[in-house]
C-alpha positions in Angstrom: 91.7 114.4 117.9 88.3 116.0 117.2 86.6 112.6 116.6 86.3 109.7 118.8 87.0 106.1 117.9 83.9 103.9 117.6 84.4 101.1 120.0 82.5 97.9 120.3 81.1 98.1 123.8 78.0 96.9 125.6 76.0 100.0 124.9 76.7 99.9 121.2 75.9 96.2 120.9 72.7 96.7 122.9 71.6 99.5 120.5 72.5 97.4 117.4 70.7 94.3 118.8 67.5 96.2 119.7 67.6 97.8 116.2 67.9 94.5 114.4 65.4 92.6 116.6 62.8 95.3 116.7 63.1 95.9 112.9 62.8 92.2 112.2 59.8 91.9 114.5 58.1 94.9 112.8 58.7 93.5 109.3 57.4 90.1 110.4 54.2 91.6 111.9 53.6 93.8 108.8 54.1 90.9 106.5 51.7 88.7 108.6 49.2 91.5 108.7 49.3 92.1 104.9 48.9 88.4 104.2 46.0 88.1 106.7 44.0 91.3 106.1 45.5 93.0 103.0 47.8 96.0 102.4 45.4 98.7 103.4 45.0 97.4 106.9 48.7 97.3 107.5 49.4 100.7 105.9 46.8 102.5 108.1 48.7 101.6 111.3 51.7 103.8 110.3 49.9 107.0 111.5 49.0 105.2 114.7 52.7 104.5 115.4 53.3 108.3 115.5 50.4 108.7 118.0 51.7 105.8 120.1 55.2 107.3 120.2 53.8 110.7 121.2 51.8 109.1 124.1 54.7 107.1 125.2 56.9 110.2 125.3 54.3 112.0 127.3 54.0 109.2 129.8 57.6 107.9 130.1 59.5 111.1 129.6 57.0 113.7 130.8 56.9 115.6 127.5 54.1 118.0 127.0 51.5 117.3 124.4 50.2 120.3 122.6 46.5 120.8 121.9 47.1 120.8 118.1 48.8 117.5 118.5 45.8 116.0 120.2 43.5 117.3 117.5 45.7 115.9 114.8 45.8 112.5 116.6 42.0 112.5 116.8 41.7 113.3 113.1 44.2 110.5 112.2 42.3 108.0 114.2 39.0 109.1 112.6 40.5 108.8 109.2 41.9 105.4 110.0 38.6 104.0 111.0 36.8 105.7 108.0 39.2 103.9 105.6 38.8 100.6 107.4 35.0 100.9 107.5 35.0 101.8 103.7 37.2 98.8 102.9 34.9 96.5 104.9 31.8 97.9 103.2 33.4 97.5 99.8 34.3 93.8 100.5 30.8 92.9 101.8 28.9 94.5 98.9 30.6 92.8 96.0 
């Protein structure tokens, strides 16, 4: 046959377990962060996840980072801290 039967083996169960556990942990941490600091603080870390994954790929799997990617990562970090600084200033002035 041209397709293979999906079998329940250790590799499939490991992938499913990690997906469920990591997703649950991520949702829990996002919920905690939103209740503690507000929605802007949690939403600004989504771009950082992309940067962290790119750095992990470069370190763990020896993938090459392009110069444009590094400039983009720098701009994302600057934007993140500008938004967080503006939110802090807005809360302290009023």
